[in-house]
MDAnalysis code that builds the backbone (N, CA, C; Angstrom):
import MDAnalysis as mda
import numpy as np

u = mda.Universe.empty(312, n_residues=104, atom_resindex=np.repeat(np.arange(104), 3), trajectory=True)
u.add_TopologyAttr("name", ["N", "CA", "C"] * 104)
u.add_TopologyAttr("resid", np.arange(1, 105))
u.add_TopologyAttr("resname", ["UNK", "UNK", "UNK", "UNK", "UNK", "UNK", "UNK", "UNK", "UNK", "UNK", "UNK", "UNK", "UNK", "UNK", "UNK", "UNK", "UNK", "UNK", "UNK", "UNK", "UNK", "UNK", "UNK", "UNK", "UNK", "UNK", "UNK", "UNK", "UNK", "UNK", "UNK", "UNK", "UNK", "UNK", "UNK", "UNK", "UNK", "UNK", "UNK", "UNK", "UNK", "UNK", "UNK", "UNK", "UNK", "UNK", "UNK", "UNK", "UNK", "UNK", "UNK", "UNK", "UNK", "UNK", "UNK", "UNK", "UNK", "UNK", "UNK", "UNK", "UNK", "UNK", "UNK", "UNK", "UNK", "UNK", "UNK", "UNK", "UNK", "UNK", "UNK", "UNK", "UNK", "UNK", "UNK", "UNK", "UNK", "UNK", "UNK", "UNK", "UNK", "UNK", "UNK", "UNK", "UNK", "UNK", "UNK", "UNK", "UNK", "UNK", "UNK", "UNK", "UNK", "UNK", "UNK", "UNK", "UNK", "UNK", "UNK", "UNK", "UNK", "UNK", "UNK", "UNK"])
u.atoms.positions = np.array([
    [0.797, -1.196, -0.009],
    [0.021, -0.020, -0.046],
    [0.870, 1.233, 0.008],
    [1.971, 1.194, 0.818],
    [2.797, 2.415, 0.801],
    [3.432, 2.689, -0.540],
    [3.793, 1.662, -1.332],
    [4.336, 1.879, -2.636],
    [3.280, 2.589, -3.515],
    [2.016, 2.182, -3.450],
    [0.973, 2.861, -4.207],
    [0.765, 4.278, -3.807],
    [0.654, 4.554, -2.448],
    [0.434, 5.914, -1.999],
    [1.613, 6.803, -2.272],
    [2.782, 6.235, -2.331],
    [3.981, 7.070, -2.643],
    [4.095, 7.429, -4.119],
    [3.411, 6.637, -4.954],
    [3.590, 6.860, -6.410],
    [2.400, 7.654, -7.036],
    [1.333, 7.870, -6.280],
    [0.185, 8.673, -6.923],
    [0.509, 10.125, -6.886],
    [-0.162, 10.845, -7.762],
    [0.135, 12.380, -7.818],
    [-0.542, 13.098, -6.703],
    [-1.579, 12.592, -6.098],
    [-2.249, 13.222, -4.954],
    [-1.351, 13.220, -3.744],
    [-1.484, 14.270, -2.951],
    [-0.859, 14.275, -1.588],
    [-1.792, 13.400, -0.681],
    [-1.153, 12.599, 0.122],
    [-1.904, 11.693, 1.010],
    [-1.255, 11.756, 2.441],
    [-2.188, 11.863, 3.409],
    [-1.726, 11.627, 4.793],
    [-2.786, 10.876, 5.551],
    [-2.351, 10.236, 6.601],
    [-3.284, 9.477, 7.436],
    [-3.104, 9.999, 8.877],
    [-4.300, 10.018, 9.576],
    [-4.344, 10.526, 10.993],
    [-4.894, 9.352, 11.767],
    [-4.320, 9.171, 12.995],
    [-4.861, 8.113, 13.858],
    [-6.119, 8.701, 14.598],
    [-6.761, 7.870, 15.427],
    [-7.976, 8.353, 16.114],
    [-7.787, 9.578, 17.007],
    [-6.512, 9.868, 17.419],
    [-6.213, 11.002, 18.214],
    [-5.723, 12.194, 17.407],
    [-5.998, 12.156, 16.053],
    [-5.649, 13.280, 15.111],
    [-4.134, 13.440, 14.910],
    [-3.298, 12.394, 15.223],
    [-1.932, 12.522, 15.002],
    [-1.544, 11.883, 13.595],
    [-0.597, 12.558, 12.898],
    [-0.121, 12.115, 11.676],
    [0.596, 10.779, 11.878],
    [0.232, 9.744, 11.082],
    [0.867, 8.470, 11.116],
    [1.514, 8.119, 9.702],
    [1.121, 8.835, 8.708],
    [1.714, 8.590, 7.380],
    [1.544, 9.923, 6.570],
    [2.565, 10.175, 5.781],
    [2.538, 11.233, 4.781],
    [3.345, 10.744, 3.562],
    [2.850, 10.978, 2.321],
    [3.659, 10.619, 1.195],
    [4.479, 11.898, 0.791],
    [5.393, 11.759, -0.159],
    [6.231, 12.823, -0.531],
    [5.510, 14.037, -1.041],
    [4.420, 13.842, -1.733],
    [3.657, 14.951, -2.211],
    [2.953, 15.749, -1.038],
    [2.583, 15.053, -0.007],
    [2.007, 15.739, 1.162],
    [3.141, 16.611, 1.793],
    [4.368, 16.120, 1.899],
    [5.484, 16.968, 2.441],
    [5.509, 18.250, 1.645],
    [5.539, 18.128, 0.334],
    [5.695, 19.227, -0.604],
    [4.546, 20.199, -0.452],
    [3.294, 19.696, -0.520],
    [2.146, 20.596, -0.447],
    [1.920, 21.268, 0.897],
    [2.288, 20.562, 2.010],
    [2.130, 21.154, 3.290],
    [3.346, 22.001, 3.744],
    [4.430, 21.950, 2.933],
    [5.616, 22.690, 3.183],
    [6.210, 22.370, 4.503],
    [6.133, 21.099, 4.863],
    [6.708, 20.630, 6.171],
    [7.360, 19.246, 5.913],
    [8.365, 18.930, 6.637],
    [8.994, 17.657, 6.493],
    [8.185, 16.579, 7.225],
    [8.063, 15.386, 6.593],
    [7.427, 14.313, 7.185],
    [7.897, 13.945, 8.628],
    [9.215, 13.993, 8.789],
    [9.807, 13.716, 10.092],
    [9.311, 14.745, 11.164],
    [9.032, 16.025, 10.802],
    [8.498, 16.927, 11.741],
    [7.035, 16.724, 12.037],
    [6.345, 16.148, 11.161],
    [4.857, 15.955, 11.344],
    [4.402, 14.681, 11.966],
    [5.149, 13.590, 11.685],
    [4.750, 12.235, 12.220],
    [4.719, 12.356, 13.743],
    [3.523, 11.879, 14.223],
    [3.292, 11.873, 15.717],
    [2.643, 13.206, 16.172],
    [2.601, 14.209, 15.406],
    [2.042, 15.510, 15.767],
    [0.520, 15.527, 15.529],
    [-0.200, 16.247, 16.437],
    [-1.583, 16.418, 16.250],
    [-1.799, 17.410, 15.105],
    [-2.642, 17.061, 14.176],
    [-2.875, 17.948, 13.012],
    [-3.283, 19.320, 13.378],
    [-4.080, 19.471, 14.458],
    [-4.628, 20.785, 14.847],
    [-3.563, 21.645, 15.596],
    [-2.558, 20.944, 16.151],
    [-1.466, 21.712, 16.799],
    [-0.419, 22.046, 15.700],
    [-0.210, 21.168, 14.781],
    [0.750, 21.458, 13.635],
    [0.198, 22.588, 12.706],
    [-1.065, 22.619, 12.593],
    [-1.743, 23.597, 11.685],
    [-2.868, 24.240, 12.406],
    [-2.578, 25.047, 13.455],
    [-3.712, 25.628, 14.312],
    [-4.710, 26.425, 13.516],
    [-4.284, 27.145, 12.395],
    [-5.212, 27.924, 11.712],
    [-6.258, 27.122, 11.017],
    [-6.032, 25.802, 10.833],
    [-6.977, 24.944, 10.137],
    [-8.294, 24.745, 10.965],
    [-8.193, 24.948, 12.315],
    [-9.423, 24.882, 13.108],
    [-10.462, 25.879, 12.764],
    [-10.009, 26.925, 12.077],
    [-10.943, 28.054, 11.714],
    [-11.445, 27.912, 10.301],
    [-11.212, 26.751, 9.720],
    [-11.679, 26.482, 8.353],
    [-12.633, 25.364, 8.243],
    [-13.167, 25.163, 7.057],
    [-14.112, 24.051, 6.805],
    [-13.415, 22.719, 6.962],
    [-12.097, 22.747, 6.855],
    [-11.344, 21.481, 7.122],
    [-11.692, 20.860, 8.446],
    [-11.701, 21.627, 9.481],
    [-12.043, 21.113, 10.868],
    [-13.409, 20.530, 10.878],
    [-14.391, 21.264, 10.400],
    [-15.786, 20.733, 10.534],
    [-15.993, 19.521, 9.649],
    [-15.335, 19.491, 8.423],
    [-15.549, 18.367, 7.555],
    [-14.802, 17.135, 8.134],
    [-13.651, 17.273, 8.663],
    [-12.938, 16.139, 9.256],
    [-13.734, 15.600, 10.428],
    [-14.354, 16.476, 11.233],
    [-15.160, 16.063, 12.354],
    [-16.379, 15.299, 11.827],
    [-16.980, 15.811, 10.802],
    [-18.198, 15.153, 10.209],
    [-17.851, 13.751, 9.673],
    [-16.703, 13.666, 8.962],
    [-16.194, 12.375, 8.427],
    [-16.094, 11.368, 9.587],
    [-15.451, 11.809, 10.651],
    [-15.150, 10.866, 11.723],
    [-16.442, 10.521, 12.498],
    [-17.286, 11.541, 12.802],
    [-18.533, 11.254, 13.582],
    [-19.507, 10.384, 12.853],
    [-19.680, 10.638, 11.523],
    [-20.719, 9.921, 10.748],
    [-20.168, 8.800, 9.897],
    [-18.806, 8.563, 9.998],
    [-18.139, 7.513, 9.244],
    [-18.437, 7.597, 7.768],
    [-18.271, 8.763, 7.202],
    [-18.585, 9.013, 5.802],
    [-17.345, 9.597, 5.087],
    [-17.365, 9.488, 3.815],
    [-16.350, 10.162, 2.917],
    [-16.827, 11.581, 2.727],
    [-15.933, 12.578, 2.917],
    [-16.221, 13.954, 2.627],
    [-15.358, 14.515, 1.541],
    [-15.832, 15.390, 0.729],
    [-15.144, 15.961, -0.415],
    [-15.449, 17.461, -0.400],
    [-14.498, 18.289, -0.469],
    [-14.687, 19.685, -0.383],
    [-13.428, 20.478, -0.882],
    [-13.559, 21.774, -1.125],
    [-12.492, 22.642, -1.429],
    [-12.428, 23.701, -0.379],
    [-11.254, 24.201, -0.110],
    [-11.072, 25.307, 0.842],
    [-9.795, 26.033, 0.645],
    [-9.751, 27.273, 1.090],
    [-8.586, 28.117, 1.018],
    [-7.833, 28.121, 2.335],
    [-6.592, 27.839, 2.369],
    [-5.774, 27.849, 3.611],
    [-4.799, 29.018, 3.514],
    [-5.120, 30.117, 4.175],
    [-4.287, 31.362, 4.028],
    [-2.783, 31.226, 4.459],
    [-2.402, 30.439, 5.456],
    [-0.979, 30.331, 5.743],
    [-0.119, 29.813, 4.589],
    [-0.729, 28.992, 3.771],
    [-0.042, 28.451, 2.580],
    [-0.405, 29.186, 1.307],
    [-1.305, 30.102, 1.425],
    [-1.880, 30.855, 0.269],
    [-2.244, 29.876, -0.869],
    [-3.068, 28.876, -0.521],
    [-3.356, 27.803, -1.383],
    [-4.820, 27.288, -1.317],
    [-5.430, 27.053, -2.419],
    [-6.718, 26.387, -2.477],
    [-6.486, 24.889, -2.571],
    [-7.098, 24.129, -1.750],
    [-7.018, 22.674, -1.764],
    [-8.304, 21.995, -2.084],
    [-8.256, 20.911, -2.862],
    [-9.364, 20.007, -3.094],
    [-9.086, 18.788, -2.231],
    [-10.025, 18.411, -1.323],
    [-9.778, 17.400, -0.354],
    [-10.819, 16.284, -0.367],
    [-10.376, 15.074, -0.239],
    [-11.262, 13.903, 0.003],
    [-10.713, 13.261, 1.274],
    [-11.546, 13.103, 2.282],
    [-11.186, 12.461, 3.499],
    [-12.087, 11.292, 3.712],
    [-11.489, 10.116, 4.091],
    [-12.093, 8.853, 4.299],
    [-11.981, 8.458, 5.745],
    [-13.061, 8.213, 6.401],
    [-13.060, 7.775, 7.794],
    [-12.882, 6.261, 7.814],
    [-11.870, 5.800, 8.572],
    [-11.611, 4.381, 8.782],
    [-11.492, 4.101, 10.264],
    [-11.533, 2.800, 10.629],
    [-11.396, 2.447, 12.071],
    [-10.097, 3.037, 12.608],
    [-9.076, 3.091, 11.796],
    [-7.747, 3.480, 12.269],
    [-7.629, 4.940, 12.327],
    [-8.603, 5.709, 11.900],
    [-8.575, 7.180, 11.870],
    [-9.088, 7.776, 10.615],
    [-8.329, 8.612, 9.947],
    [-8.791, 9.346, 8.781],
    [-7.695, 9.290, 7.744],
    [-8.036, 8.998, 6.458],
    [-7.028, 9.078, 5.385],
    [-7.492, 10.207, 4.480],
    [-6.535, 11.072, 4.141],
    [-6.812, 12.312, 3.441],
    [-6.023, 12.362, 2.142],
    [-6.787, 12.577, 1.035],
    [-6.165, 12.800, -0.303],
    [-6.395, 14.257, -0.664],
    [-5.400, 14.984, -1.081],
    [-5.620, 16.371, -1.440],
    [-4.731, 16.778, -2.610],
    [-5.228, 17.864, -3.287],
    [-4.520, 18.425, -4.389],
    [-4.493, 19.992, -4.263],
    [-3.470, 20.604, -4.819],
    [-3.474, 22.068, -4.846],
    [-4.268, 22.457, -6.119],
    [-5.343, 23.190, -5.975],
    [-6.221, 23.583, -7.094],
    [-6.205, 25.137, -7.271],
    [-5.107, 25.815, -6.751],
    [-5.068, 27.244, -6.781],
    [-5.035, 27.777, -8.207],
    [-4.366, 27.129, -9.109],
    [-4.344, 27.595, -10.451],
    [-5.648, 27.481, -11.207],
    [-6.458, 26.569, -10.773],
    [-7.786, 26.376, -11.404],
    [-8.688, 27.520, -10.997],
])
């Protein structure tokens, strides 16, 4: 699975049930402008505190609470980027696929 996630063009990361990063592919490192080594084990809301004030927070909560797939776009000011996001709730936490759609 890691080989597949490392080779796709989407950025991918996984969060455990406590919102900690447990996996990031190379594209996620690039898009988030952070090194994987610095994010692994970190709480997503502590690593990106401004995200709590965006639709990202409410949609991730909705995905986890209702065990549904969510798909949305949002602007993240600290990175000056529009992202297209798909988040999938799993027993192990949340898996997130995202792309930079700023140019679109």
